[in-house]
C-alpha positions as CSV (number, residue, x, y, z in Angstrom):
1,M,113.1,108.0,69.5
2,S,110.6,107.0,72.2
3,K,110.6,103.5,73.2
4,K,107.7,101.3,73.1
5,I,107.2,99.7,76.7
6,A,105.1,96.9,77.9
7,V,104.4,95.9,81.6
8,I,102.9,92.4,81.9
9,G,101.6,91.8,85.5
10,T,100.0,95.1,86.7
11,G,99.7,94.3,90.4
12,A,101.4,96.6,92.9
13,T,104.8,96.8,91.3
14,G,103.6,96.7,87.6
15,S,101.0,99.4,88.3
16,V,103.7,101.7,89.9
17,I,105.9,101.1,86.8
18,G,103.2,101.4,84.0
19,G,101.2,104.1,85.6
20,L,104.0,106.3,86.5
21,L,105.8,105.9,83.3
22,T,102.7,106.9,81.4
23,A,102.3,109.7,83.7
24,G,105.9,110.7,82.7
25,G,105.0,110.7,79.0
26,H,106.2,107.2,77.9
27,D,104.3,104.9,75.4
28,V,103.4,102.1,77.8
29,T,100.8,99.1,77.4
30,M,99.9,97.4,80.8
31,I,98.8,93.9,80.3
32,D,97.2,91.7,83.1
33,Q,95.0,88.7,83.7
34,W,92.8,90.5,86.4
35,S,89.9,91.3,84.5
36,A,88.2,93.7,87.0
37,H,91.5,95.6,87.4
38,V,92.1,95.9,83.5
39,N,88.3,97.0,83.0
40,A,88.6,99.7,85.6
41,M,91.8,101.0,84.2
42,K,90.4,101.0,80.7
43,E,87.1,102.8,81.8
44,S,88.5,105.3,84.3
45,G,92.2,105.2,84.3
46,L,94.7,104.2,87.1
47,H,94.0,106.0,90.3
48,I,97.4,106.5,92.2
49,S,97.9,107.5,95.9
50,I,101.4,108.3,96.9
51,Q,101.7,109.6,100.6
52,E,99.5,112.7,100.6
53,E,99.4,113.0,96.7
54,E,96.4,111.5,94.6
55,F,95.7,111.6,91.0
56,T,94.4,109.6,88.0
57,V,96.4,108.7,85.0
58,P,94.7,107.5,81.8
59,V,96.5,104.4,80.8
60,H,96.7,101.9,77.9
61,A,95.5,98.6,79.6
62,I,94.7,95.3,77.8
63,H,93.5,91.9,79.1
64,L,96.0,89.0,78.8
65,Y,93.8,87.3,76.1
66,E,94.1,90.4,73.9
67,V,98.0,89.9,73.7
68,C,97.2,87.9,70.5
69,Q,95.8,91.1,68.9
70,I,99.0,93.0,69.5
71,D,100.5,94.2,66.0
72,T,103.6,95.8,67.2
73,L,106.9,94.9,68.9
74,F,108.2,96.3,72.1
75,D,111.6,97.8,73.0
76,I,111.3,97.0,76.7
77,I,109.0,94.6,78.4
78,F,108.9,94.7,82.2
79,I,107.9,91.2,83.8
80,A,106.2,92.2,87.1
81,C,104.2,89.0,87.7
82,K,104.5,86.6,90.7
83,S,107.5,84.5,90.3
84,Y,105.3,81.2,89.9
85,D,104.0,82.9,86.7
86,T,107.3,83.9,85.2
87,L,108.3,81.3,83.0
88,W,104.9,80.8,81.0
89,L,104.4,84.6,80.9
90,T,107.8,85.0,79.5
91,H,107.1,82.5,76.9
92,L,103.9,84.1,76.1
93,I,105.3,87.7,75.7
94,A,108.7,86.9,74.2
95,P,107.5,86.9,70.6
96,Y,106.6,90.6,70.9
97,L,110.0,91.7,72.0
98,E,112.0,93.6,69.3
99,P,115.4,91.7,68.2
100,D,117.3,94.4,69.8
101,G,115.0,95.0,72.8
102,F,115.1,93.6,76.2
103,M,113.2,92.4,79.3
104,V,113.5,93.7,82.9
105,S,112.5,91.5,85.7
106,A,110.9,93.7,88.1
107,Q,110.3,91.1,90.7
108,N,111.5,89.4,93.9
109,S,113.7,86.3,93.9
110,L,116.1,85.5,91.1
111,N,113.8,85.3,88.2
112,D,116.6,86.2,85.8
113,E,117.9,82.7,86.1
114,W,114.5,81.5,84.4
115,I,113.9,84.4,82.0
116,A,117.4,84.7,80.5
117,P,117.4,81.0,79.1
118,V,114.2,81.9,77.3
119,V,115.0,85.3,75.7
120,G,118.8,85.2,75.8
121,Y,121.3,86.5,78.4
122,T,121.8,89.7,76.4
123,R,118.3,90.5,76.3
124,D,117.5,90.5,80.1
125,I,118.2,93.2,82.5
126,G,117.9,92.7,86.3
127,C,116.1,94.9,88.6
128,V,115.9,95.1,92.6
129,L,112.9,96.5,94.1
130,T,113.1,98.5,97.2
131,M,109.5,99.6,97.3
132,S,106.3,98.9,99.1
133,S,103.0,99.4,97.2
134,E,99.5,97.6,97.2
135,V,96.6,97.2,94.7
136,F,93.3,95.9,96.6
137,E,90.8,97.5,94.6
138,P,90.5,97.4,90.8
139,G,92.1,100.4,89.2
140,K,93.4,101.8,92.6
141,L,97.1,101.8,93.3
142,K,98.6,102.9,96.8
143,R,102.4,103.5,96.9
144,N,103.7,103.4,100.4
145,T,107.3,104.4,99.5
146,P,108.0,108.1,99.1
147,M,109.3,109.1,95.7
148,D,112.5,110.5,96.9
149,R,113.7,107.0,98.3
150,V,115.4,104.5,96.0
151,T,112.9,102.3,94.3
152,F,114.6,100.6,91.7
153,T,118.3,99.4,91.2
154,L,119.2,98.1,87.8
155,G,122.1,95.8,86.6
156,E,123.3,94.1,83.6
157,L,123.7,90.1,84.1
158,S,127.2,90.7,83.2
159,G,127.8,93.4,85.7
160,R,128.9,96.0,83.1
161,I,127.4,99.6,83.0
162,T,126.1,99.9,79.4
163,P,124.5,102.8,77.5
164,R,121.3,100.7,77.4
165,L,121.5,100.4,81.1
166,Q,122.0,104.2,81.5
167,E,119.0,105.0,79.2
168,L,116.9,102.7,81.1
169,Q,117.8,104.5,84.4
170,Q,116.5,107.6,83.0
171,I,113.4,106.2,81.8
172,L,112.5,104.4,84.9
173,G,113.3,107.5,86.8
174,S,109.6,108.5,86.0
175,A,108.4,105.8,88.4
176,G,110.8,106.2,91.2
177,K,114.6,107.0,92.1
178,T,116.6,104.7,90.0
179,E,120.3,103.5,90.8
180,L,122.7,101.2,88.8
181,T,124.8,98.2,90.1
182,T,127.7,96.4,88.7
183,N,126.8,93.5,91.4
184,L,123.3,92.5,90.5
185,W,123.5,88.8,91.7
186,G,125.0,90.0,95.0
187,L,122.2,92.7,95.4
188,K,119.5,90.4,94.6
189,W,120.6,87.9,97.1
190,S,120.7,90.8,99.8
191,K,117.2,91.7,99.0
192,L,116.3,88.0,99.4
193,V,117.7,88.0,102.8
194,F,115.3,90.8,103.7
195,N,112.6,89.2,102.0
196,S,113.2,85.7,103.5
197,T,113.4,87.3,107.0
198,V,110.4,89.4,106.9
199,A,107.8,88.1,104.8
200,P,106.9,84.9,106.4
201,V,106.7,86.5,109.9
202,C,104.5,89.4,108.5
203,A,102.1,86.8,106.7
204,L,101.9,84.5,109.6
205,S,101.4,87.4,112.1
206,G,99.1,89.3,110.1
207,L,101.3,92.4,110.9
208,G,103.4,94.9,108.9
209,P,107.2,94.9,108.9
210,A,107.1,98.0,111.2
211,H,105.7,95.7,113.9
212,L,108.5,93.0,113.9
213,A,110.2,94.3,116.9
214,D,107.2,94.6,118.9
215,A,107.5,90.9,120.3
216,P,110.5,89.0,121.2
217,E,109.6,85.8,119.3
218,R,109.1,87.8,116.1
219,V,112.6,89.0,116.6
220,R,114.1,85.6,117.3
221,V,112.4,84.1,114.4
222,C,113.4,86.8,111.9
223,L,117.1,86.4,113.4
224,E,117.2,82.7,112.6
225,L,115.6,83.1,109.1
226,G,118.0,85.9,108.2
227,R,121.1,84.0,109.5
228,E,120.4,80.9,107.5
229,A,119.9,83.1,104.2
230,L,123.1,84.9,105.0
231,L,125.2,81.7,105.3
232,V,123.5,80.3,102.2
233,G,124.5,83.4,100.3
234,Q,128.0,83.4,101.5
235,A,128.5,79.6,100.6
236,Q,126.9,80.3,97.0
237,G,129.8,82.8,96.6
238,Y,127.5,85.8,96.1
239,S,129.3,89.0,96.8
240,M,126.5,90.4,98.9
241,E,125.8,94.2,99.2
242,P,125.5,95.7,102.6
243,V,122.0,94.6,104.0
244,F,120.4,97.5,105.5
245,G,123.7,99.2,106.4
246,L,125.6,96.2,107.4
247,S,128.1,94.1,105.4
248,M,127.7,90.4,105.2
249,E,130.2,89.7,107.8
250,E,128.6,92.2,110.2
251,A,125.2,91.0,109.7
252,I,126.2,87.5,110.2
253,A,128.0,88.4,113.4
254,S,125.1,90.6,114.7
255,P,121.7,89.4,113.2
256,E,120.1,91.7,115.8
257,S,121.6,94.7,114.3
258,L,120.1,93.5,110.9
259,V,116.6,93.0,112.2
260,E,116.7,96.6,114.1
261,N,117.7,98.2,110.7
262,I,115.2,96.4,108.8
263,V,112.4,97.8,111.3
264,K,113.8,101.1,111.1
265,V,113.8,101.3,107.4
266,S,110.2,99.7,107.2
267,R,108.9,102.5,109.4
268,F,109.4,104.9,106.2
269,E,106.6,103.0,104.6
270,G,104.1,103.6,107.4
271,R,103.0,101.2,110.3
272,G,100.1,100.1,108.0
273,A,102.1,98.8,105.2
274,R,101.8,95.1,104.5
275,S,104.3,92.6,103.3
276,F,103.8,91.1,99.8
277,F,103.2,87.5,101.3
278,H,100.4,89.2,103.7
279,Q,98.8,90.7,100.7
280,D,98.7,87.6,98.9
281,V,97.0,85.7,101.7
282,L,94.4,88.6,102.1
283,K,93.7,88.1,98.5
284,G,93.3,84.3,98.7
285,R,96.1,83.5,96.2
286,P,99.3,81.5,96.6
287,T,102.3,83.4,97.9
288,E,105.8,83.4,96.7
289,V,107.2,81.3,99.5
290,D,108.6,78.8,97.1
291,F,110.7,81.4,95.4
292,I,111.8,83.3,98.7
293,N,112.4,80.8,101.5
294,G,112.0,77.9,99.5
295,L,114.8,79.1,97.1
296,V,117.0,79.6,100.5
297,C,116.4,76.0,101.1
298,R,117.3,74.8,97.7
299,K,120.5,76.7,97.5
300,G,121.3,75.7,101.0
301,I,120.8,72.0,99.8
302,E,123.3,72.8,96.9
303,S,125.9,74.5,99.1
304,G,125.6,71.9,102.1
305,V,124.2,74.7,104.4
306,P,121.2,73.4,106.6
307,T,118.2,75.7,106.6
308,P,115.7,74.3,109.2
309,A,114.2,77.6,110.1
310,N,113.4,78.3,106.4
311,D,112.2,74.7,105.8
312,A,109.7,75.4,108.7
313,A,108.7,78.9,107.5
314,V,107.8,77.3,104.0
315,E,105.8,74.6,105.7
316,F,103.7,77.2,108.0
317,V,103.1,79.8,105.0
318,K,101.9,76.8,102.9
319,R,99.4,75.9,105.8
320,L,98.3,79.5,105.8
321,E,97.7,79.3,102.1
322,K,95.6,76.2,102.4
323,G,93.3,77.9,105.2
324,E,94.7,75.7,107.9
325,L,95.8,78.8,109.7
326,S,94.6,82.3,109.8
327,P,96.9,85.2,110.3
328,D,97.6,85.7,114.1
329,P,100.5,86.7,116.1
330,V,100.3,83.4,117.9
331,N,101.4,81.7,114.6
332,V,105.0,83.1,115.1
333,V,105.1,81.5,118.6
334,R,104.0,78.2,117.0
335,L,106.5,78.5,114.2
336,E,109.3,79.1,116.9
337,S,108.4,76.0,118.8
338,H,108.3,74.0,115.5
339,M,111.7,75.4,114.6
340,A,113.1,74.0,118.0
341,T,111.9,70.5,117.5
C-alpha cells in the first residue's frame, strides 16, 4: 500500500524531496510558511531545474495555517525546515503522524537530538544530506547536484538496518541516489565538519564552495575551523566516517588534504553553487550558524576542547545577519586576524 507522505519546510531540500517524490508517483503533501512559494505551487506546480533538464510537477502544497484542516494521518513526515524552527514545527505536525509512522530529519546539524524526545526514539529516522539546491523564486527549484550522485544517506538512531529503513530507501530513491548507514551519528558529525568548515567562509566572502582554494586566507581559516570540529568529534566519541575520502585520523593529521578534497567535490555542483549560510544571508533571514559552528562550540565546552576559530566564526556570521557586515572576501581576512587575537 502506498504511503501518505508530508514534507514540512519546502525550501531547497524540502522542494527536492516533495517535488521529485511527487514526480515519482508518491502521495505527498508539501507544507510551508512562505506564502508566495505555496501559492505559486498551488497555481502552477513546482518548476524544477536539474543541470540541463527542466520540467514542472503539479504538487499538493498547503500553507502552514492550513495544517489544522488536515483530516488524515501521515505514514512518513520529512522535517526539512531550518534547525531553529525544528522544535516548534515538530510539536505542530506530530499529531498528524500515524501511530506506527515516523519522521525523517532531512536537515543539517543534529536535529534528531531534538526531534526524538518529542515523537519517540523509535519514530525518528536520521538522514544525512549531500546535495546542493536553491529556491530563490516562488515555485522554482534549482538542484545543483546531479541525480547520479549520492543525495541522501539514511540511518536508524539505533544503528540497525531495518525493513522500514530499506523501504524508505526505495521511496526516497525517486528524489536522489540513497544509501543506508549503521553509523548515523558518526556520519552526521562528519557532515557537520564539512558544514562548519565551509559555510561561514562562503557566507562571509559571498563566494561558493568551489572558490575556497582561490585565496590562501580562505584555506587557512577553513583548516582551523575543520581541525577544531574534528577534534571535538573525536573527544565526543563519534565514530566518524571518512570525511571527503579521509579517515578522521588522516583529516586531523592533514587538514590541507581535507580542504583540497572539499573543493574538489564542490566543483561537481558548479562554480555558481552557493552555500546554505550564503543563501540565507541573501534572503535576509537568520543562518543556522548556532546549530553548525555554534554546536561545535557547545560540544567543545562539554568535551573540554577549545574552539576559538568556531567562536569567532559565529560572532562574524552574526554580524553578517545583523547587516553590520556585507558579503565580501575581505571579511575572511578580518576573521583570520580576529582569530589570531
